[in-house]
C-alpha positions in Angstrom: 38.3 70.7 39.8 37.5 74.1 38.2 34.4 76.0 39.3 33.5 79.1 37.3 30.5 81.0 36.2 30.1 83.5 33.4 29.3 87.0 34.4 29.7 90.2 32.5 32.8 92.2 33.4 32.7 95.2 35.7 34.0 98.6 34.6 36.3 101.1 36.2 37.0 104.6 34.9 40.5 106.1 35.2 42.1 109.2 34.0 40.6 112.7 34.2 37.7 114.6 32.6 39.8 115.7 29.7 41.0 112.1 28.8 38.7 109.5 30.5 39.4 105.8 30.0 37.0 103.0 30.7 38.5 99.7 31.5 36.8 96.3 32.1 37.9 94.2 35.0 37.7 90.6 36.1 38.3 89.3 39.6 39.4 85.7 40.2 39.5 83.8 43.5 41.9 80.8 43.7 40.9 78.2 46.3 42.0 74.7 47.3 39.9 72.4 49.4 37.5 75.1 50.2 40.1 77.6 51.4 40.9 80.8 49.6 44.5 81.0 48.6 44.7 84.3 46.8 42.8 86.8 44.6 43.8 88.4 41.3 42.3 91.1 39.1 42.9 92.2 35.5 42.1 95.5 33.8 41.5 95.6 30.0 39.7 97.0 27.0 38.1 95.1 24.2 37.4 91.4 24.2 40.5 90.0 25.8 43.3 91.1 28.1 46.4 91.7 26.0 48.4 93.7 28.5 49.1 96.4 25.9 46.3 98.8 27.0 47.6 101.8 28.8 46.6 101.4 32.4 45.6 97.8 31.8 47.2 94.6 33.1 47.2 93.0 36.5 45.7 95.1 39.4 46.2 94.9 43.1 43.4 93.4 45.2 43.2 94.7 48.8 41.3 93.0 51.6 40.0 94.4 54.8 39.3 92.7 58.1 35.8 91.3 58.2 33.2 94.0 59.2 35.7 96.9 58.6 34.1 98.1 55.4 30.6 98.1 56.8 31.6 100.4 59.7 32.8 103.1 57.2 29.6 103.2 55.1 
């Protein structure tokens, strides 16, 4: 069973003021029997991920203990 919904990609800006680069990203969550197994993220430009964009490709996804982020806001 595959559950997915269409949503527009988010954007992240990398580089510096002299050479800014805007990359789209998508975040995927892989689950089995209601349990999250892992996350993945991709950074890209254009319509598809081609892994040739400088700075693009797979990106790390970091998690924090529940409630941790809220205490730092």
